[in-house]
C-alpha positions, -999 to 999 in steps of 0.1 A, spaced: 237 -7 -591 210 14 -576 184 -14 -579 209 -38 -563 214 -14 -533 177 -9 -529 173 -47 -530 199 -52 -503 185 -26 -480 148 -35 -487 154 -72 -484 173 -68 -451 145 -46 -438 119 -72 -447 140 -99 -431 144 -80 -399 107 -70 -398 97 -106 -405 118 -118 -376 103 -92 -353 67 -98 -365 70 -135 -362 85 -131 -327 56 -108 -316 30 -132 -329 46 -162 -313 50 -143 -280 13 -134 -280 4 -170 -288 26 -184 -261 20 -158 -234 1 -183 -211 30 -208 -215 55 -181 -208 36 -171 -177 37 -207 -164 74 -210 -171 81 -177 -154 61 -188 -124 81 -220 -120 115 -203 -118 135 -217 -88 170 -215 -76 180 -245 -97 203 -235 -126 191 -262 -150 155 -251 -147 165 -215 -156 186 -229 -185 157 -249 -199 134 -220 -194 158 -198 -215 157 -224 -243 119 -228 -244 111 -191 -240 135 -181 -267 123 -209 -290 88 -195 -284 95 -158 -292 126 -163 -314 147 -135 -300 177 -140 -277 180 -103 -275 144 -99 -261 149 -127 -236 183 -112 -225 167 -77 -221 139 -94 -202 164 -111 -179 180 -77 -172 146 -64 -162 139 -93 -140 171 -89 -121 167 -52 -119 132 -58 -104 144 -84 -79 122 -110 -94 151 -134 -99 186 -139 -88 217 -132 -109 226 -169 -112 191 -177 -126 193 -149 -152 227 -161 -164 212 -196 -167 184 -182 -189 210 -165 -211 228 -198 -216 195 -213 -228 185 -182 -248 215 -185 -270 205 -220 -280 168 -213 -284 174 -185 -309 192 -209 -333 159 -224 -344 153 -195 -368 186 -202 -385 177 -239 -389 143 -228 -404 161 -205 -429 185 -232 -439 156 -256 -446 138 -228 -466 167 -229 -491 170 -267 -490 134 -272 -499 130 -240 -518 104 -227 -493 113 -191 -501 92 -193 -532 61 -198 -509 67 -164 -492 37 -147 -508 12 -175 -502 24 -178 -465 21 -140 -462 -14 -141 -477 -26 -169 -454 -12 -149 -424 -30 -117 -435 -63 -135 -440 -60 -151 -406 -50 -118 -389 -79 -97 -403 -107 -124 -402 -100 -142 -369 -119 -131 -338 -99 -151 -313 -67 -135 -301 -46 -167 -305 -57 -171 -342 -49 -134 -349 -15 -140 -333 -10 -171 -354 -18 -150 -385 7 -124 -373 34 -151 -369 26 -164 -404 29 -129 -418 63 -126 -401 74 -159 -417 62 -146 -450 81 -113 -447 112 -132 -435 111 -155 -466 103 -126 -489 133 -107 -475 155 -137 -482 140 -140 -517 148 -104 -525 183 -107 -511 188 -138 -531 179 -120 -563 209 -97 -557 233 -126 -555 241 -127 -593 252 -91 -592 274 -98 -562 289 -129 -579 298 -108 -609 313 -80 -589 351 -84 -585 351 -59 -556 325 -77 -536 341 -111 -542 375 -97 -532 360 -83 -500 346 -116 -489 378 -136 -499 403 -113 -483 385 -94 -455 355 -113 -443 376 -145 -442 401 -128 -419 393 -140 -383 396 -106 -366 379 -86 -393 352 -112 -399 343 -113 -362 343 -75 -360 320 -74 -391 296 -98 -376 296 -80 -343 289 -46 -357 263 -58 -381 243 -77 -355 246 -48 -330 231 -24 -356 202 -46 -366 196 -60 -330 190 -95 -344 215 -123 -347 188 -144 -365 187 -117 -393 225 -116 -397 229 -154 -396 202 -155 -423 223 -132 -445 254 -154 -438 234 -185 -449 224 -166 -480 260 -158 -488 271 -193 -482 243 -207 -504 255 -185 -532 291 -196 -529 304 -161 -520 318 -174 -487 329 -208 -476 320 -226 -443 350 -212 -425 342 -176 -433 305 -182 -424 315 -196 -390 338 -166 -384 309 -142 -392 286 -163 -370 310 -159 -340 308 -122 -345 270 -123 -346 270 -140 -312 290 -112 -297 269 -85 -314 236 -98 -300 246 -90 -264 251 -52 -272 214 -45 -268 213 -60 -234 243 -39 -224 226 -7 -235 194 -17 -217 213 -22 -184 227 13 -183 198 25 -162 196 -7 -142 209 -16 -108 241 -35 -101 227 -69 -107 211 -58 -140 245 -46 -152 261 -79 -141 234 -98 -160 241 -78 -192 278 -82 -188 272 -119 -182 256 -122 -216 284 -103 -233 312 -121 -215 295 -155 -220 295 -149 -258 329 -133 -259 346 -160 -238 328 -187 -259 343 -171 -291 378 -170 -276 375 -206 -266 365 -216 -301 392 -196 -320 421 -220 -313 399 -249 -324 384 -231 -355 397 -256 -381 387 -286 -359 353 -271 -354 348 -265 -392 358 -302 -398 334 -314 -371 305 -294 -386 312 -309 -420 314 -344 -406 282 -340 -385 262 -325 -413 273 -350 -440 275 -382 -419 249 -377 -392 223 -356 -411 231 -369 -445 233 -334 -461 260 -317 -480 242 -284 -480 264 -255 -468 234 -236 -455 226 -265 -432 262 -266 -421 261 -229 -412 228 -233 -393 244 -264 -375 275 -244 -366 253 -217 -350 233 -243 -329 262 -266 -320 285 -237 -310 260 -224 -285 253 -258 -271 290 -265 -265 295 -231 -249 265 -236 -226 277 -270 -216 311 -255 -207 296 -227 -186 269 -246 -168 292 -265 -144 312 -234 -139 283 -210 -134 290 -204 -97 325 -192 -105 313 -172 -135 288 -153 -113 316 -147 -88 337 -133 -117 309 -109 -127 305 -97 -91 342 -90 -90 344 -73 -124 312 -52 -120 314 -37 -86 287 -18 -69 292 19 -66 290 35 -31 261 57 -42 240 27 -52 244 8 -19 211 6 -1 192 21 -30 156 8 -33 148 -6 -68 113 -6 -81 99 -39 -93 80 -21 -120 108 -20 -145 102 -3 -178 123 -30 -195 95 -54 -189 67 -34 -206 75 -49 -241 68 -84 -226 33 -80 -210 33 -114 -193 64 -103 -174 53 -68 -166 19 -81 -153 38 -107 -132 60 -79 -118 29 -58 -110 11 -86 -91 44 -92 -72 44 -55 -63 8 -58 -51 17 -89 -30 47 -72 -14 25 -41 -6 -2 -63 8 24 -78 32 35 -44 43 -1 -34 50 -7 -66 69 24 -60 91 13 -25 99 -23 -36 104 -14 -63 130 10 -39 147 -18 -13 150 -41 -39 166 -13 -48 190 -9 -11 199 -46 -10 207 -44 -38 232 -12 -24 247 -10 1 275 25 13 264 30 47 246 33 45 208 65 62 195 78 40 166 49 43 141 49 61 108 19 64 84 18 38 57 -8 55 36 18 78 20 39 49 8 8 29 -4 -5 60 -23 28 63 -41 27 26 -50 -9 30 -63 2 59 -85 32 40 -99 11 10 -106 -16 29 -123 9 48 -145 27 15 -153 -6 -1 -163 -15 28 -185 19 24 -203 12 -13 -207 -22 -6 -223 -2 9 -253 13 -25 -260 -1 -54 -279 -22 -74 -254 -42 -107 -254 -78 -107 -242 -68 -121 -208 -40 -95 -203 -65 -68 -211 -87 -81 -182 -58 -82 -158 -48 -45 -162 -80 -29 -147 -79 -56 -121 -44 -45 -110 -55 -9 -110 -84 -18 -87 -62 -39 -65 -39 -9 -60 -69 12 -51 -81 -13 -25 -46 -14 -10 -45 24 -7 -78 23 11 -66 -4 34 -35 16 41 -57 46 51 -77 24 74 -46 9 90 -33 44 98 -68 51 113 -63 22 136 -30 37 148 -49 70 154 -75 51 175 -47 34 195 -32 68 203 -67 82 211 -74 53 235 -42 60 255 -46 98 255 -82 97 266 -75 68 290 -103 48 276 -107 16 296 -112 -16 276 -125 -46 296 -104 -79 295 -132 -94 273 -129 -65 248 -91 -69 247 -95 -107 240 -120 -99 212 -95 -75 195 -68 -102 199 -90 -128 184 -99 -105 155 -62 -97 150 -53 -134 148 -81 -142 124 -73 -112 102 -37 -122 101 -49 -156 87 -70 -138 60 -39 -117 50 -18 -148 47 -44 -167 27 -49 -137 2 -11 -134 -1 -8 -170 -10 -34 -166 -37 -16 -136 -51 17 -156 -51 -2 -185 -66 12 -208 -39 -24 -222 -35 -53 -223 -59 -84 -202 -52 -111 -218 -31 -147 -220 -43 -168 -206 -29 -146 -176 -22 -160 -171 13 -142 -200 30 -145 -209 67 -118 -185 77 -137 -155 62 -170 -167 77 -152 -171 111 -140 -135 110 -175 -123 103 -188 -144 132 -161 -129 155 -171 -93 144 -208 -101 151 -201 -116 185 -178 -87 194 -206 -62 186 -232 -82 205 -210 -87 235 -201 -50 235 -238 -40 237 -243 -64 267 -213 -47 284 -228 -13 278 -261 -24 293 -242 -35 324 -223 -2 325 -190 -20 322 -174 6 299 -177 44 293 -193 61 263 -159 74 251 -144 39 253 -175 25 236 -171 50 206 -135 41 202 -142 3 204 -171 5 179 -149 25 155 -122 -2 157 -147 -29 149 -161 -8 120 -126 -2 106 -118 -39 108 -150 -47 89 -140 -23 61 -104 -36 59 -118 -72 56 -141 -60 28 -113 -46 7 -91 -76 15 -119 -98 2 -121 -78 -30 -83 -84 -35 -89 -121 -30 -116 -120 -57 -92 -103 -80 -66 -129 -74 -91 -156 -83 -105 -140 -114 -90 -109 -129 -54 -118 -121 -60 -151 -138 -72 -133 -169 -110 -140 -165 -138 -116 -156 -153 -120 -121 -189 -133 -121 -193 -113 -88 -198 -76 -87 -168 -58 -71 -179 -24 -59 
């Protein structure tokens, strides 16, 4: 009895660990693909749906993708309707593991658990390339998964001989309400529907449960997998809560829709597996029920997504205390998925750059205006806070498992935040110079005013170009110093030379000259840091080291 209990607990632990390890290895291998998919999110529901399928198929965890979706909505990276579309797809993508486990019994792959584990270990410890190490990690995960199934399978004879266990499955697990409750609670505890469906396949393969009971337990598994996302949303904003509840209600409503047609669904699965696939294996039938159920539910919800989102907004109302509350893009929920947290960090840099740009251009407009300045507030404090948050966020991310390119991106983001902080300080300095010019009544000639306006217009173009590179709207240009950057340097040089000529002709005072030269010097330094950010966008933020020295 004791050996049986240890086998059940140990086998389940190995199965869960194998699923997690396989998912982590696959995630590291597919991080570049995930990045591209995440960058292509648009408002179209079907794209989010397909992204959910592919991402979950890549990392093999609908729970992880659901938690990730909660983090995205909480960060404002995507809209609620997109996140719900991802969840529809995630429920389908995760069924691939169940199909693999069904095949492992059909072709007796579980006997290869130790060789697969050994191959994975050799790859993991000997490979120098990150992708090969990740492949080894994924193989080790598959090996542990199969070993867990093998150990659990060894306990089947004891379960078959136990009248108490057989009676439990015949009279309790086969009960619709109790079976769904059992599947829900078990999946919520282990945080993996793949693991619990694997156990259901094992029970079905041994003859302890029939297909109807297996489907009932599978329906409970689908509800239980949404519990983790619900817990993760507790600290999120209103849309994060709606996303998590969307996952839960999607699965719950799907189960409620299926219940009246349970007998018909069982017959359809039997017909599909026997007549379409040509297999009479119950484990294949169980895996098919998991896949087909989630496909049917997704197809029901997709055309009704607009109304489902409206239902979520009605059921999960925003509290008065949350209205107008600023939510940080740097959501801790994203840290376990580096490709997402890095994307959020670059988005934070992009938004901060735009704030600096707006304040920078406003300060230059104040310089060329004779009106008093009363509506300005220092931006340096806000940028310094952002720099601190980004740096701490990156330090937390360092603790995660990272690819080589992701390890390059992190110091790049820290440097980018530092450059933005310095640009914020210089922007505030321009506002101080604008106030000083008015208070000291420093006269600027029309030519000087035109020069500042020209520099302001050119600088605005540089900000927009850099912002587009950060947003990846346009690829980086080579060489980095394009005509627009060269043009700005030419304007600065001309402004300095023309100013000297005006001094020689006594067209401006010494005080006005000092203020004007300080403006030109400040703009030159702002341009320098902005250029460094462009370099980062073209190299470090792409995961490759810059061939140019960034001081």
